[in-house]
ROZABA-281307 format. One record per atom (N, C-alpha, C): x, y, z; atom name; residue in one letter; residue number from 1. Coordinates in nm, 3 decimals. Example, Ala and Ser with C-alpha at 12.3 -4.5 7.8 and 13.67 -1.06 7.14 Angstrom:
residues 2
r x 1.319 | y -0.569 | z 0.780 | finu N | palum a | tido 1
r x 1.230 | y -0.450 | z 0.780 | finu CA | palum a | tido 1
r x 1.320 | y -0.330 | z 0.780 | finu C | palum a | tido 1
r x 1.285 | y -0.225 | z 0.708 | finu N | palum s | tido 2
r x 1.367 | y -0.106 | z 0.714 | finu CA | palum s | tido 2
r x 1.290 | y 0.003 | z 0.787 | finu C | palum s | tido 2
//
This chain:
residues 88
r x 0.163 | y 0.963 | z 1.684 | finu N | palum x | tido 1
r x 0.151 | y 0.919 | z 1.515 | finu CA | palum x | tido 1
r x 0.159 | y 1.065 | z 1.490 | finu C | palum x | tido 1
r x 0.178 | y 1.118 | z 1.387 | finu N | palum x | tido 2
r x 0.230 | y 1.251 | z 1.308 | finu CA | palum x | tido 2
r x 0.085 | y 1.277 | z 1.230 | finu C | palum x | tido 2
r x 0.026 | y 1.429 | z 1.260 | finu N | palum x | tido 3
r x -0.049 | y 1.421 | z 1.170 | finu CA | palum x | tido 3
r x -0.082 | y 1.565 | z 1.111 | finu C | palum x | tido 3
r x -0.107 | y 1.593 | z 0.978 | finu N | palum x | tido 4
r x -0.115 | y 1.720 | z 0.917 | finu CA | palum x | tido 4
r x -0.242 | y 1.765 | z 0.933 | finu C | palum x | tido 4
r x -0.228 | y 1.919 | z 0.911 | finu N | palum x | tido 5
r x -0.368 | y 1.977 | z 0.898 | finu CA | palum x | tido 5
r x -0.427 | y 1.999 | z 0.795 | finu C | palum x | tido 5
r x -0.555 | y 1.912 | z 0.781 | finu N | palum x | tido 6
r x -0.652 | y 1.954 | z 0.675 | finu CA | palum x | tido 6
r x -0.634 | y 2.082 | z 0.639 | finu C | palum x | tido 6
r x -0.653 | y 2.168 | z 0.684 | finu N | palum x | tido 7
r x -0.666 | y 2.295 | z 0.653 | finu CA | palum x | tido 7
r x -0.541 | y 2.365 | z 0.608 | finu C | palum x | tido 7
r x -0.447 | y 2.307 | z 0.620 | finu N | palum x | tido 8
r x -0.316 | y 2.340 | z 0.561 | finu CA | palum x | tido 8
r x -0.302 | y 2.245 | z 0.394 | finu C | palum x | tido 8
r x -0.420 | y 2.211 | z 0.330 | finu N | palum x | tido 9
r x -0.416 | y 2.216 | z 0.219 | finu CA | palum x | tido 9
r x -0.351 | y 2.060 | z 0.243 | finu C | palum x | tido 9
r x -0.268 | y 1.992 | z 0.298 | finu N | palum x | tido 10
r x -0.213 | y 1.863 | z 0.308 | finu CA | palum x | tido 10
r x -0.249 | y 1.787 | z 0.340 | finu C | palum x | tido 10
r x -0.277 | y 1.645 | z 0.253 | finu N | palum x | tido 11
r x -0.358 | y 1.516 | z 0.335 | finu CA | palum x | tido 11
r x -0.301 | y 1.480 | z 0.435 | finu C | palum x | tido 11
r x -0.399 | y 1.397 | z 0.505 | finu N | palum x | tido 12
r x -0.403 | y 1.343 | z 0.612 | finu CA | palum x | tido 12
r x -0.231 | y 1.221 | z 0.622 | finu C | palum x | tido 12
r x -0.160 | y 1.182 | z 0.629 | finu N | palum x | tido 13
r x -0.055 | y 1.065 | z 0.597 | finu CA | palum x | tido 13
r x -0.053 | y 0.999 | z 0.779 | finu C | palum x | tido 13
r x -0.092 | y 0.877 | z 0.768 | finu N | palum x | tido 14
r x -0.046 | y 0.848 | z 0.869 | finu CA | palum x | tido 14
r x 0.122 | y 0.791 | z 0.949 | finu C | palum x | tido 14
r x 0.153 | y 0.764 | z 1.062 | finu N | palum x | tido 15
r x 0.334 | y 0.798 | z 1.047 | finu CA | palum x | tido 15
r x 0.325 | y 0.604 | z 1.073 | finu C | palum x | tido 15
r x 0.339 | y 0.563 | z 0.967 | finu N | palum x | tido 16
r x 0.333 | y 0.395 | z 0.930 | finu CA | palum x | tido 16
r x 0.484 | y 0.368 | z 1.007 | finu C | palum x | tido 16
r x 0.566 | y 0.460 | z 1.026 | finu N | palum x | tido 17
r x 0.678 | y 0.429 | z 1.087 | finu CA | palum x | tido 17
r x 0.725 | y 0.397 | z 1.229 | finu C | palum x | tido 17
r x 0.633 | y 0.469 | z 1.308 | finu N | palum x | tido 18
r x 0.612 | y 0.492 | z 1.404 | finu CA | palum x | tido 18
r x 0.748 | y 0.415 | z 1.493 | finu C | palum x | tido 18
r x 0.844 | y 0.530 | z 1.495 | finu N | palum x | tido 19
r x 0.970 | y 0.496 | z 1.486 | finu CA | palum x | tido 19
r x 1.068 | y 0.400 | z 1.452 | finu C | palum x | tido 19
r x 1.047 | y 0.334 | z 1.343 | finu N | palum x | tido 20
r x 1.085 | y 0.218 | z 1.286 | finu CA | palum x | tido 20
r x 1.156 | y 0.291 | z 1.120 | finu C | palum x | tido 20
r x 1.267 | y 0.198 | z 1.148 | finu N | palum x | tido 21
r x 1.337 | y 0.203 | z 0.967 | finu CA | palum x | tido 21
r x 1.217 | y 0.138 | z 0.911 | finu C | palum x | tido 21
r x 1.208 | y 0.264 | z 0.762 | finu N | palum x | tido 22
r x 1.156 | y 0.162 | z 0.637 | finu CA | palum x | tido 22
r x 1.181 | y 0.061 | z 0.641 | finu C | palum x | tido 22
r x 1.302 | y 0.005 | z 0.627 | finu N | palum x | tido 23
r x 1.327 | y -0.135 | z 0.613 | finu CA | palum x | tido 23
r x 1.274 | y -0.232 | z 0.699 | finu C | palum x | tido 23
r x 1.271 | y -0.203 | z 0.814 | finu N | palum x | tido 24
r x 1.193 | y -0.296 | z 0.900 | finu CA | palum x | tido 24
r x 1.036 | y -0.331 | z 0.936 | finu C | palum x | tido 24
r x 0.970 | y -0.225 | z 0.860 | finu N | palum x | tido 25
r x 0.839 | y -0.169 | z 0.836 | finu CA | palum x | tido 25
r x 0.754 | y -0.221 | z 0.763 | finu C | palum x | tido 25
r x 0.894 | y -0.206 | z 0.645 | finu N | palum x | tido 26
r x 0.816 | y -0.304 | z 0.455 | finu CA | palum x | tido 26
r x 0.868 | y -0.441 | z 0.543 | finu C | palum x | tido 26
r x 1.017 | y -0.504 | z 0.582 | finu N | palum x | tido 27
r x 1.008 | y -0.639 | z 0.605 | finu CA | palum x | tido 27
r x 0.886 | y -0.721 | z 0.714 | finu C | palum x | tido 27
r x 0.868 | y -0.616 | z 0.825 | finu N | palum x | tido 28
r x 0.745 | y -0.668 | z 0.909 | finu CA | palum x | tido 28
r x 0.619 | y -0.660 | z 0.830 | finu C | palum x | tido 28
r x 0.561 | y -0.620 | z 0.757 | finu N | palum x | tido 29
r x 0.439 | y -0.646 | z 0.650 | finu CA | palum x | tido 29
r x 0.426 | y -0.745 | z 0.566 | finu C | palum x | tido 29
r x 0.601 | y -0.764 | z 0.510 | finu N | palum x | tido 30
r x 0.562 | y -0.922 | z 0.392 | finu CA | palum x | tido 30
r x 0.566 | y -1.069 | z 0.497 | finu C | palum x | tido 30
r x 0.649 | y -1.014 | z 0.612 | finu N | palum x | tido 31
r x 0.611 | y -1.116 | z 0.711 | finu CA | palum x | tido 31
r x 0.463 | y -1.212 | z 0.759 | finu C | palum x | tido 31
r x 0.450 | y -1.047 | z 0.794 | finu N | palum x | tido 32
r x 0.232 | y -1.071 | z 0.802 | finu CA | palum x | tido 32
r x 0.208 | y -1.082 | z 0.684 | finu C | palum x | tido 32
r x 0.203 | y -1.091 | z 0.563 | finu N | palum x | tido 33
r x 0.133 | y -1.129 | z 0.485 | finu CA | palum x | tido 33
r x 0.137 | y -1.256 | z 0.466 | finu C | palum x | tido 33
r x 0.247 | y -1.294 | z 0.471 | finu N | palum x | tido 34
r x 0.275 | y -1.419 | z 0.442 | finu CA | palum x | tido 34
r x 0.196 | y -1.534 | z 0.544 | finu C | palum x | tido 34
r x 0.219 | y -1.508 | z 0.639 | finu N | palum x | tido 35
r x 0.165 | y -1.554 | z 0.753 | finu CA | palum x | tido 35
r x 0.022 | y -1.569 | z 0.744 | finu C | palum x | tido 35
r x -0.044 | y -1.483 | z 0.733 | finu N | palum x | tido 36
r x -0.163 | y -1.433 | z 0.748 | finu CA | palum x | tido 36
r x -0.211 | y -1.437 | z 0.572 | finu C | palum x | tido 36
r x -0.143 | y -1.477 | z 0.488 | finu N | palum x | tido 37
r x -0.151 | y -1.540 | z 0.371 | finu CA | palum x | tido 37
r x -0.273 | y -1.431 | z 0.332 | finu C | palum x | tido 37
r x -0.243 | y -1.284 | z 0.339 | finu N | palum x | tido 38
r x -0.266 | y -1.154 | z 0.286 | finu CA | palum x | tido 38
r x -0.309 | y -1.184 | z 0.146 | finu C | palum x | tido 38
r x -0.349 | y -1.134 | z 0.073 | finu N | palum x | tido 39
r x -0.387 | y -1.103 | z -0.051 | finu CA | palum x | tido 39
r x -0.431 | y -0.954 | z -0.084 | finu C | palum x | tido 39
r x -0.334 | y -0.876 | z -0.159 | finu N | palum x | tido 40
r x -0.343 | y -0.718 | z -0.125 | finu CA | palum x | tido 40
r x -0.309 | y -0.697 | z -0.268 | finu C | palum x | tido 40
r x -0.225 | y -0.745 | z -0.375 | finu N | palum x | tido 41
r x -0.211 | y -0.723 | z -0.518 | finu CA | palum x | tido 41
r x -0.324 | y -0.727 | z -0.636 | finu C | palum x | tido 41
r x -0.285 | y -0.620 | z -0.691 | finu N | palum x | tido 42
r x -0.367 | y -0.570 | z -0.838 | finu CA | palum x | tido 42
r x -0.465 | y -0.713 | z -0.887 | finu C | palum x | tido 42
r x -0.347 | y -0.838 | z -0.915 | finu N | palum x | tido 43
r x -0.452 | y -0.965 | z -0.920 | finu CA | palum x | tido 43
r x -0.549 | y -0.978 | z -0.824 | finu C | palum x | tido 43
r x -0.522 | y -0.949 | z -0.754 | finu N | palum x | tido 44
r x -0.638 | y -1.012 | z -0.630 | finu CA | palum x | tido 44
r x -0.738 | y -0.908 | z -0.593 | finu C | palum x | tido 44
r x -0.724 | y -0.830 | z -0.701 | finu N | palum x | tido 45
r x -0.828 | y -0.687 | z -0.684 | finu CA | palum x | tido 45
r x -0.967 | y -0.684 | z -0.778 | finu C | palum x | tido 45
r x -1.082 | y -0.677 | z -0.739 | finu N | palum x | tido 46
r x -1.185 | y -0.654 | z -0.820 | finu CA | palum x | tido 46
r x -1.202 | y -0.481 | z -0.884 | finu C | palum x | tido 46
r x -1.103 | y -0.413 | z -0.834 | finu N | palum x | tido 47
r x -1.080 | y -0.300 | z -0.926 | finu CA | palum x | tido 47
r x -1.027 | y -0.321 | z -1.065 | finu C | palum x | tido 47
r x -0.954 | y -0.402 | z -1.119 | finu N | palum x | tido 48
r x -0.857 | y -0.453 | z -1.161 | finu CA | palum x | tido 48
r x -0.967 | y -0.428 | z -1.354 | finu C | palum x | tido 48
r x -0.906 | y -0.415 | z -1.428 | finu N | palum x | tido 49
r x -1.003 | y -0.378 | z -1.546 | finu CA | palum x | tido 49
r x -0.944 | y -0.499 | z -1.613 | finu C | palum x | tido 49
r x -1.050 | y -0.507 | z -1.744 | finu N | palum x | tido 50
r x -0.994 | y -0.656 | z -1.785 | finu CA | palum x | tido 50
r x -0.821 | y -0.658 | z -1.921 | finu C | palum x | tido 50
r x -0.728 | y -0.502 | z -1.899 | finu N | palum x | tido 51
r x -0.634 | y -0.481 | z -1.961 | finu CA | palum x | tido 51
r x -0.576 | y -0.530 | z -1.894 | finu C | palum x | tido 51
r x -0.564 | y -0.508 | z -1.730 | finu N | palum x | tido 52
r x -0.502 | y -0.594 | z -1.615 | finu CA | palum x | tido 52
r x -0.458 | y -0.447 | z -1.575 | finu C | palum x | tido 52
r x -0.475 | y -0.315 | z -1.595 | finu N | palum x | tido 53
r x -0.454 | y -0.171 | z -1.567 | finu CA | palum x | tido 53
r x -0.591 | y -0.156 | z -1.390 | finu C | palum x | tido 53
r x -0.583 | y -0.012 | z -1.372 | finu N | palum x | tido 54
r x -0.641 | y -0.015 | z -1.217 | finu CA | palum x | tido 54
r x -0.782 | y 0.078 | z -1.314 | finu C | palum x | tido 54
r x -0.874 | y 0.063 | z -1.225 | finu N | palum x | tido 55
r x -1.017 | y 0.116 | z -1.230 | finu CA | palum x | tido 55
r x -1.001 | y 0.272 | z -1.201 | finu C | palum x | tido 55
r x -0.958 | y 0.319 | z -1.092 | finu N | palum x | tido 56
r x -0.911 | y 0.380 | z -1.015 | finu CA | palum x | tido 56
r x -0.764 | y 0.438 | z -1.072 | finu C | palum x | tido 56
r x -0.659 | y 0.360 | z -1.170 | finu N | palum x | tido 57
r x -0.522 | y 0.456 | z -1.230 | finu CA | palum x | tido 57
r x -0.480 | y 0.526 | z -1.105 | finu C | palum x | tido 57
r x -0.469 | y 0.358 | z -0.993 | finu N | palum x | tido 58
r x -0.398 | y 0.365 | z -0.966 | finu CA | palum x | tido 58
r x -0.237 | y 0.336 | z -1.026 | finu C | palum x | tido 58
r x -0.124 | y 0.329 | z -0.957 | finu N | palum x | tido 59
r x 0.020 | y 0.321 | z -1.023 | finu CA | palum x | tido 59
r x 0.035 | y 0.149 | z -1.029 | finu C | palum x | tido 59
r x -0.007 | y 0.090 | z -1.125 | finu N | palum x | tido 60
r x 0.013 | y -0.070 | z -1.092 | finu CA | palum x | tido 60
r x 0.189 | y -0.138 | z -1.052 | finu C | palum x | tido 60
r x 0.301 | y -0.044 | z -1.097 | finu N | palum x | tido 61
r x 0.422 | y -0.061 | z -1.090 | finu CA | palum x | tido 61
r x 0.447 | y -0.108 | z -0.962 | finu C | palum x | tido 61
r x 0.380 | y -0.016 | z -0.866 | finu N | palum x | tido 62
r x 0.377 | y 0.010 | z -0.750 | finu CA | palum x | tido 62
r x 0.339 | y -0.179 | z -0.632 | finu C | palum x | tido 62
r x 0.247 | y -0.151 | z -0.698 | finu N | palum x | tido 63
r x 0.192 | y -0.328 | z -0.644 | finu CA | palum x | tido 63
r x 0.216 | y -0.429 | z -0.668 | finu C | palum x | tido 63
r x 0.293 | y -0.441 | z -0.763 | finu N | palum x | tido 64
r x 0.303 | y -0.547 | z -0.834 | finu CA | palum x | tido 64
r x 0.475 | y -0.538 | z -0.818 | finu C | palum x | tido 64
r x 0.567 | y -0.425 | z -0.769 | finu N | palum x | tido 65
r x 0.699 | y -0.406 | z -0.763 | finu CA | palum x | tido 65
r x 0.732 | y -0.552 | z -0.645 | finu C | palum x | tido 65
r x 0.850 | y -0.600 | z -0.674 | finu N | palum x | tido 66
r x 0.939 | y -0.710 | z -0.582 | finu CA | palum x | tido 66
r x 1.088 | y -0.651 | z -0.542 | finu C | palum x | tido 66
r x 1.104 | y -0.703 | z -0.429 | finu N | palum x | tido 67
r x 0.983 | y -0.669 | z -0.290 | finu CA | palum x | tido 67
r x 0.913 | y -0.598 | z -0.346 | finu C | palum x | tido 67
r x 0.738 | y -0.618 | z -0.238 | finu N | palum x | tido 68
r x 0.655 | y -0.523 | z -0.248 | finu CA | palum x | tido 68
r x 0.722 | y -0.425 | z -0.143 | finu C | palum x | tido 68
r x 0.656 | y -0.333 | z -0.140 | finu N | palum x | tido 69
r x 0.730 | y -0.234 | z -0.027 | finu CA | palum x | tido 69
r x 0.603 | y -0.153 | z 0.043 | finu C | palum x | tido 69
r x 0.532 | y -0.144 | z 0.128 | finu N | palum x | tido 70
r x 0.437 | y -0.096 | z 0.204 | finu CA | palum x | tido 70
r x 0.476 | y 0.094 | z 0.295 | finu C | palum x | tido 70
r x 0.605 | y 0.093 | z 0.224 | finu N | palum x | tido 71
r x 0.611 | y 0.224 | z 0.277 | finu CA | palum x | tido 71
r x 0.727 | y 0.265 | z 0.204 | finu C | palum x | tido 71
r x 0.695 | y 0.401 | z 0.129 | finu N | palum x | tido 72
r x 0.798 | y 0.434 | z 0.037 | finu CA | palum x | tido 72
r x 0.954 | y 0.511 | z 0.082 | finu C | palum x | tido 72
r x 1.050 | y 0.498 | z 0.038 | finu N | palum x | tido 73
r x 1.212 | y 0.585 | z 0.074 | finu CA | palum x | tido 73
r x 1.141 | y 0.714 | z 0.144 | finu C | palum x | tido 73
r x 1.057 | y 0.781 | z 0.148 | finu N | palum x | tido 74
r x 1.015 | y 0.927 | z 0.237 | finu CA | palum x | tido 74
r x 0.951 | y 0.913 | z 0.354 | finu C | palum x | tido 74
r x 0.846 | y 0.764 | z 0.326 | finu N | palum x | tido 75
r x 0.802 | y 0.689 | z 0.480 | finu CA | palum x | tido 75
r x 0.678 | y 0.774 | z 0.439 | finu C | palum x | tido 75
r x 0.607 | y 0.740 | z 0.298 | finu N | palum x | tido 76
r x 0.471 | y 0.744 | z 0.232 | finu CA | palum x | tido 76
r x 0.425 | y 0.645 | z 0.241 | finu C | palum x | tido 76
r x 0.302 | y 0.602 | z 0.293 | finu N | palum x | tido 77
r x 0.237 | y 0.504 | z 0.229 | finu CA | palum x | tido 77
r x 0.192 | y 0.444 | z 0.100 | finu C | palum x | tido 77
r x 0.253 | y 0.337 | z 0.030 | finu N | palum x | tido 78
r x 0.261 | y 0.283 | z -0.100 | finu CA | palum x | tido 78
r x 0.124 | y 0.157 | z -0.136 | finu C | palum x | tido 78
r x 0.072 | y 0.177 | z -0.029 | finu N | palum x | tido 79
r x -0.035 | y 0.104 | z 0.010 | finu CA | palum x | tido 79
r x -0.170 | y 0.143 | z -0.087 | finu C | palum x | tido 79
r x -0.188 | y 0.070 | z -0.211 | finu N | palum x | tido 80
r x -0.354 | y 0.109 | z -0.274 | finu CA | palum x | tido 80
r x -0.456 | y 0.128 | z -0.166 | finu C | palum x | tido 80
r x -0.495 | y 0.222 | z -0.144 | finu N | palum x | tido 81
r x -0.623 | y 0.270 | z -0.088 | finu CA | palum x | tido 81
r x -0.758 | y 0.205 | z -0.141 | finu C | palum x | tido 81
r x -0.746 | y 0.178 | z -0.281 | finu N | palum x | tido 82
r x -0.904 | y 0.170 | z -0.344 | finu CA | palum x | tido 82
r x -0.887 | y 0.013 | z -0.319 | finu C | palum x | tido 82
r x -0.783 | y -0.072 | z -0.296 | finu N | palum x | tido 83
r x -0.820 | y -0.220 | z -0.301 | finu CA | palum x | tido 83
r x -0.920 | y -0.285 | z -0.246 | finu C | palum x | tido 83
r x -0.971 | y -0.342 | z -0.363 | finu N | palum x | tido 84
r x -1.094 | y -0.444 | z -0.278 | finu CA | palum x | tido 84
r x -1.081 | y -0.595 | z -0.312 | finu C | palum x | tido 84
r x -1.102 | y -0.691 | z -0.203 | finu N | palum x | tido 85
r x -1.085 | y -0.828 | z -0.264 | finu CA | palum x | tido 85
r x -1.193 | y -0.908 | z -0.352 | finu C | palum x | tido 85
r x -1.100 | y -0.950 | z -0.467 | finu N | palum x | tido 86
r x -1.248 | y -0.975 | z -0.564 | finu CA | palum x | tido 86
r x -1.287 | y -1.073 | z -0.557 | finu C | palum x | tido 86
r x -1.316 | y -1.193 | z -0.429 | finu N | palum x | tido 87
r x -1.389 | y -1.272 | z -0.365 | finu CA | palum x | tido 87
r x -1.363 | y -1.426 | z -0.422 | finu C | palum x | tido 87
r x -1.242 | y -1.444 | z -0.466 | finu N | palum x | tido 88
r x -1.193 | y -1.549 | z -0.494 | finu CA | palum x | tido 88
r x -1.130 | y -1.614 | z -0.405 | finu C | palum x | tido 88
//
C-alpha cells in the first residue's frame, strides 16, 4: 500500500489498485455491489438534501455516473467518504 506523508501536506490516499488495472478494480467493485446488493448511491444516502444535492457538497455527478467507477483514471478514490445509509 502506498502512503503519502501527512507532513508533506498531502492527504492519505490508499492504493486501491493494489497492482491491478483501473478497469479490473472498477469491474470487481461493480460485481461485488451486485452480489452483495450494496447501496452506495446518492439516492440511498441520509446526507442528501431535499433538492437532490449533497449535504457535504460531494459532486453528485460522480456518484450518479454510469457505469459507476470507484477509482478514477488517475487512480484516486471516487467513492463518497461521507456516505451514510438512509436506513430504508
